[in-house]
Structure formats: structure tokens, C-alpha cells
N, C-alpha and C positions, 0 to 999 in steps of 0.2 A: 776721246776720238778725236781720230785726228784730223786737222784743216783740209788736207789735200780728200780726204772721202767726202764730208760734208758736201763741197763744192762741185764733187762729182753728182751729187743727186738732182735729179733733173727739176724737183722743187727749189732750190736753190739757184740757180740760172737764172742769168737775164734774160728777158724775151724783148727780141728785135721789133715786135710791134710795139709798144710799149717805152722804147726808147728817150719819147719828147713828152712824156707823160704830163710831167709839170709843165709844160707848155701847151697845151691842149684845151679847147672850149671845152665848156660841162659837157655838152652833147657829144661832144668827138668822145671826150670819158666814158660815158654813156655808150655808144655805141661799140668802142670798141671792148668795153668788158662784157658788152651781147654776145657782139662776137665771139670771145675768146668763152664765155661760157657754153656757146653752140657745141663745141666742141667736145664737152664732154659729155653727154648721152651715148655719139659714137664711140668714145674712147671706152665705157661703160659696157656697151653691147660686146667690144670686141672681147671681156671677160665675160661673157653670158656664161661658157659652158662649167667655168671653174665657179664661178655663183650658183649654178644650179645644182653642181658636185656638195658645195658649201650646203646648202641647203636640206639636200636630203642627209646630210652626216649630223643636222642638229637634229634636224627628224627621226631618224634611229637613234639622239641619244635622248629626247624627252621621252621618246614611247618605251624608254628603258628606264623611266625616271631620273635622268641625269638634268643637270642645271647647265644654264649658260652664263656665261661671265664675258662680262664687254671691258677690259682695257687700255688705256691710252691716257696722253699728258696732253692740254692746251685746245685746241680744235677738236682733235681726234678724241680727249678723252672725256669733253663736254655732249661730242654726237653720240657716245656712247652711252651715258645718263640717261639722255633726251628718249633715246630706244629704249632702254628696259624700265623709263617710268610712265611709255607711252604702253607697255604689252599689258599690264595688271587694267584697267579700265576698258581699252579697246579690243581684248581678247579673255579675258577673264584670266588671265594667267598669275598663278603665284606669284605675289613680290620677290618669294625665295627662290625662284625657278630662274629668271634673270634678275643679273646683278650688275653692276657696273662699279667699276675701281677706276678712279680717277686722283692722280698723280700728284700729290697736295691735299688730298680727300674735297672735303664738301666745301671750302673757303673757296678754293681753286675758281669752282664752277663762276664766282660773280665777281671774284679779282684775280688775275694775273697773278702766279707764284712761281719767279726766276728762279729756276736754279734745281725745280723739284723734279723734273723730267730726265734730269741726268744723273737717279742716285738707280743704282743696278741695283744696290742690296733691300733698298726700301719695297721696290718692285716686286722684288724676290718674298719680301716678308710681307706684305698686302696681298699676296695669292696663299701664302700659306696657311694663315689665318682663315681660311675661307672651307682647310680640309679636301683638297679634291679629291677625285676619284677615277678610274676610267672609264666611269659613266658621262662626264661630265665633258663639256663643251669650250674653251677659251677664245675669244674672239681678241686679238690682237690688234690697235690701231695705231699706224703710226704713217705721216705721209710721206715723211721723208725716208722712212725704211730703217732706223737709226739709234731711236729715242730708246738710251739706256734703261729706263724706267718698263719700259715695254718687255724689253731684251729681257732682264731681269725676272720680269713676270712671266712673261714663256719659259725659260731655263726652266723655274721652279714646276711650273704644268708639264711639263715633259718629264720630270722625277714622276711625279704624280701619278703619269699614264695618262692624262688629259687630251684628249683630241685638241688641235691648234688650229687654228684659221688665222691667218694674216693677211690685213688689208693695208694697201702701203700706194703710194704714186708714184714709186721708185722701181721700176720692176728689178734691177741692178743689187738688191740691197742683199747683203751675207745672212741677214736673220731668216733668210726663207729653210736655211739648215737646219732650223729648230720645228720646222711646224711642218703639220700634215701636209695643208693645202694654203695657197697664195692669191690673192685677189688684187690684181696690180693694174688697175686701168692708167696708162700711158698720159695722162691730162697734159703734159708739157708744163713747162714754165709759166710764174703766174704772171700776171700785168704789173704787180708788184714784186719782185725777185723775192724768193721765202716768204711771201703770206700766203701759206697755205690754209687760211681761212676759208678763201676765196675757191680756184677752181674744184683743188684738191678737197677741200672741202663738201665742196658740190659733190665730187664723186661718190665720197665717202657714204656721204646722206644715203644718196639714191644705190647704192651697195645693202648698207646696212637696212632699208624699205625692204630690197627685196630678200634679203637673208630671212629678217623677223618676219613678214608677212607670206612669204614662199610658205617657211616652215608651221607658222600656224594652220594657214589652209589646210595644209600636208595631213597638220592633228585633228581636222575635224573643228577647226573653231570660223567656220563661214555657213551657209549655206547657199549656196550660187554667189555672188557678190554680198550675201547680206550679214551682218554685223549677229552673228547669235548668241556670241558670246560674251557680248557688248555689260558691263558691270553698271546698273542703274543709280549710279551715284551720282546725280544732279536730275533735276528737271527736265535739263536736253535730252539726256539720256536717257531717261525714260518717257518722253516722246517720242524717240529715235525707236524706243522697245515697241512702246505703242503701235508705231505704223510699220514694223517687221512683221508684227502682226499681221496685221490688215492687209498686207500684201501675200502676206503666205496662206491664210485661210478665209480672208473674203469676209470677216469682221468686222463690224462699224469699230471704229474708235473709241467708244464708250466700251461696247463688249469687250474688246481686244485690252484696254484696263482693269474688266473685272478678271478675264483667265488669267492677266500678269500677275493680279492682285492672288489667285489661287493659287497659282505658280510660284509664291515667294520671289514676284521680279525674275525668274528663270524664263531667258527667253527661249532657250532650246524645249525646254519640257514645258512649258505653253504652247507653242508648237504640236509635240507629241500628242498632249493632257485632246488639245482642240482637233486634229487629224485622224489619230486613233482612236477618241473615245474614250481614252483613260484616266484615271486617277494621277495626282502626282506622282506619287509615287511609284505607281509601275509606268509610268512616264520615263522615270527616271534609272526603274530597269530595261527597261525598254534603249533607253540611251545607251545606259553601260553595256548592252548585249550588241547594240552595231558602235563599240569604240567610240561613242560620241558622236557621231556622224546624224545629223537630223535626214541628210538624201535616207541613206539605208534603214533608218529608227524606221519614219512612211513610208519608203517605198512609194516616192512620188521625184519627178524633177523637178524646180523650180522654173526653167526656163519658159515653157510656158505660156504661165500662170506671170510674169513678167513682160515677156511681150506683149498677149492682150492688154497689161496694163499699160504699157507703154502707148497701143496701138490705139486705145480707149482714150489717153491723155491729148494726143493727137489730133484724134478726131472731134473733142470737147474742145481744143484751142480751134481748130479751123472755122 
């Protein structure tokens, strides 16, 4: 990578607002960072059309049985790992469907490994090991838009025919030529020049949240805004499952527990069992026919019930 190319990246430029950063008081530093962070939502909003197209691309892939891969180095890689790790418990997604690849491997998650992001060939090898197909989607993440590891992975993904989404905070990146869709929120120079764990990292996290949440909703992972595909792997999540059942069915907390046990802690199945008066197996069949959308499976909107509950709660507090 040529030095003048990196120097042109917005993420490497100096921020005029923080030129006297080391001479500022603590509250001045906090205020400055808060002011700079306030620019991020606007930058992400400006990219909303590209984000929406990316969501639809992921939804199409998932409906065809495709997988989702995140590729990144440093902060960008860690954010991809975080996103992939959260999808199974939140949306019941198979861990093999959403996979993150981090430059430097697992050890780089907790301790920075300098130089691994510069290995183009290792990026290509890391994705080649996963045997991509044309059904898959690869999300490359590089704040500067120039990371060789990501470049190598995307080049290999292109040869495999996978769809490629690229998230960067440098709209001028040359990597756009390798991808199907670029999402480039322009957050401007960081408070500390080149420290992309700041605004760039925040923008990247916001975009990733929208991509995975939007796609999960579009394939039926929620009912209204309820997490009906939650995996009940802890007492906290079991409590959430019980509360979801009470909201949707008006059962007591104790009866919600009973129906969930009969449904093997499958929240969607429990809802359909209770609302449609079906056995567990018949509830699963009803869900499959409804493409796993609870709304279609029971033929009922959740919004009126939620509004009534909120009104009842408001009256109780008054």
C-alpha cells in the first residue's frame, strides 16, 4: 500500500477540532468527543438506501439457504465477530450460517497482532477454506477501505461468485470495484487521527446492527418487536421467553412456563400452540407453512395487544 494513498483516507486525516487535544481539560475532551460522535447518525442516515439494499440482498441469500460471512481486521474485525456471535442467541440463527473471519484469528480478538491485516494472501486463504458458493454473502469491513487482508478475502469471494457488501468510512476506496454494494458513511477525521475505533467504529457498529436486525426481521425472526426466536440458554433468556408468551397470549407467567415446556422452549411454537389450540408438532407444521412468520401462522396482529398492555400499564402507574 502506498503511503500517499493511505494519507488520502479520511480516517487518517487530522481533525481541526482536536488539534489542541492534549491541552484540553477532561470535560472539554468529553464534550468534544460527544460533539464528534453526534455526527455519526447523520452519516449513517445518508447511507440508508445502500443499507436497505444490503438488507434485501442478505434476505434473498438466507431464503435460498446461503450463509453470511464477516471479514475484517482490528476493530472492524472485532465488530464482525461480535455481530456473528450475537445472532444465534438473539435470533436463533445456526452458528454456521453467520461466520466471522478476523485477521490474526481468535488470539487477535483480545490482543492486537500488528501486521496481520497486511497479508493479502492470508485473507484469500481464510475465505477459501470456507468453500463459498453463489448463495453466500460476504460483508467486508475496513474503515480505511484499504486493508489488504480484506482485499484478499473479497477478491477470493468474487471468484467464488458470492455477493459482496463492503462497509467503509472512506467513500473513495478502490475496493469498490470488487463488490456488489458499498456502504460508506462519511464520518470525517477522528478526534485522534487514524483511531478508527472511534467514530468509524461507531458508524460500522450501527450499520452492522441495521443489516443483521433488518434481515432477521424480514425472514420472520420477530413478531412485532418481540424476540420470538430467542434461544433460552440462560435463566435471563427463559424469563424473556415467558414474558413474551404472557404478552402475546395473556397467559399468566406460570402458565407461560408450562406451555413453553410443552413446546420444548420454542417460543414460536408455544405461541402457535396456545393461540391456535394445536399440538407441538402441528404448531411446527403451521409455522413451516407460514415461512416461520408467527403473524401469518396465527393470523393475528400483535400491535393492538401491545398498545392495550401499554395503556393498562400507564393507567396502573397513574
